[in-house]
C-alpha positions in Angstrom: 76.1 93.2 6.7 73.5 96.3 5.4 74.4 97.5 1.8 76.1 100.3 3.0 78.5 98.2 5.3 79.1 96.0 2.1 79.7 99.4 0.0 82.8 101.1 2.5 83.7 97.8 4.1 85.6 97.0 -0.1 87.4 100.5 0.9 88.0 100.1 4.6 90.0 96.6 3.7 92.2 98.7 1.2 93.9 100.3 4.5 96.6 98.0 5.0 97.3 99.5 8.8 95.7 99.9 11.5 97.5 103.8 11.6 95.3 104.9 9.3 96.4 108.5 9.9 99.7 107.5 8.8 98.4 105.5 5.9 96.6 108.9 5.1 99.9 110.8 4.4 101.2 107.8 2.6 98.5 107.6 0.4 98.8 111.8 -0.2 102.8 111.3 -0.9 101.2 107.9 -3.3 99.3 110.3 -5.4 101.0 113.6 -5.1 104.0 111.3 -6.6 101.9 110.6 -9.5 100.3 113.6 -10.5 103.3 116.0 -9.6 104.8 113.6 -12.6 102.1 114.3 -15.0 101.8 116.7 -18.0 99.1 119.5 -18.1 98.2 116.9 -21.4 98.5 113.3 -19.5 96.2 115.5 -16.6 93.6 115.3 -19.4 93.8 111.8 -20.6 90.9 109.3 -19.6 91.6 106.1 -21.0 88.8 105.3 -22.1 85.7 106.6 -23.6 83.4 108.0 -20.7 85.3 107.7 -18.6 87.2 110.6 -16.3 90.2 112.0 -16.5 92.7 112.5 -14.9 92.1 115.6 -13.5 88.6 115.1 -13.2 89.6 112.2 -10.7 91.9 114.4 -8.8 88.9 117.0 -8.2 86.8 114.2 -7.2 89.3 113.0 -4.2 89.3 116.5 -3.2 85.4 117.1 -3.3 85.5 113.9 -1.7 87.8 114.5 0.9 85.6 117.7 1.6 82.5 116.2 2.3 83.8 113.2 4.2 85.5 116.2 6.8 82.3 118.2 7.1 80.5 115.2 7.4 82.8 114.3 10.7 83.2 117.3 11.7 79.1 117.6 12.2 79.4 114.3 13.8 82.1 115.1 16.0 80.4 118.3 17.1 77.2 115.8 18.3 75.3 117.5 15.6 72.7 114.2 14.9 71.0 116.2 11.7 70.3 113.9 8.8 73.0 114.0 6.4 72.2 113.3 2.9 74.6 111.4 -0.1 76.5 113.1 -2.9 75.5 112.0 -6.6 79.7 111.9 -7.4 78.5 111.4 -11.3 77.2 114.9 -11.0 79.9 116.6 -9.0 81.9 115.4 -11.3 80.2 115.6 -14.8 80.2 119.0 -12.7 83.6 119.9 -11.7 84.8 122.2 -13.7 88.6 120.2 -13.6 88.7 120.5 -17.6 88.9 124.1 -17.3 91.7 123.9 -14.6 95.9 123.4 -14.7 96.5 120.0 -13.1 99.3 122.4 -11.1 95.9 124.2 -9.4 94.1 120.7 -8.7 97.3 119.1 -7.3 97.8 122.3 -4.9 94.1 122.0 -3.9 94.4 118.5 -3.1 97.8 119.5 -0.8 96.1 121.5 1.0 92.8 119.9 1.2 94.8 117.1 2.7 96.5 118.7 4.6 93.4 120.1 6.9 91.9 116.3 7.2 95.3 115.2 8.5 95.3 117.7 11.1 91.6 117.2 11.9 91.5 114.0 12.9 94.8 113.5 14.3 93.5 116.6 16.7 90.3 114.6 17.6 90.1 112.6 21.1 89.6 109.1 20.8 85.8 110.2 21.8 85.2 112.5 19.0 86.3 109.6 17.2 83.6 107.3 18.5 80.5 109.4 18.1 78.1 108.1 15.2 76.3 110.0 13.1 73.6 109.3 10.3 74.4 109.5 7.0 71.9 108.4 3.8 69.9 106.5 6.9 73.3 104.9 7.9 74.9 104.8 11.4 78.9 105.4 10.6 81.9 106.5 12.9 83.7 109.4 13.0 86.7 107.5 12.8 85.3 105.7 10.3 85.0 107.9 7.9 88.4 108.8 8.5 89.6 105.0 7.5 86.8 105.3 4.4 89.0 108.9 3.5 92.2 106.5 2.8 90.6 103.7 1.4 88.6 105.6 -0.7 91.7 106.8 -2.3 93.7 104.1 -2.4 91.4 102.4 -4.2 91.3 105.1 -7.0 95.5 105.1 -6.9 94.6 101.4 -7.8 92.9 102.7 -10.7 95.1 105.4 -12.1 98.0 102.5 -11.6 95.9 99.6 -13.4 93.9 101.8 -16.3 95.6 104.6 -16.5 99.5 104.7 -16.3 100.1 101.8 -18.6 98.3 103.8 -21.4 99.6 106.8 -21.1 
């Protein structure tokens, strides 16, 4: 197993069932339930020095979902151009999440997730099996969708373990 495969496997292992589109909906519902219960002040909470605030974390989920959807769109359209990775720390540092209201971030997350679900749900099986290259690594369109779910669940676990107990 390559380092890339090990890296993504930790997210794929978090997806509770084979019905990953339904899992995407459930992860979205759980994310929204948590964020909609927070005050604006709580949205600015970070559990430790140098860690992301809850607002920045939500912006990270939004940004990552957009990146994954873009990759899946390219590959599902048989675009074999090489796709590079992105620096999640640089993106978080420059996300401007701190200048936004929690309500606006929640609204963007809802829209981004709704589009992702529609996109993946409407792809034919043959498109889900297409492969593209990210950072020199092959990845199937379907795996990108599953990775999106696992990534969301990974951050939900962090929120529940490190943020919520300390609010």
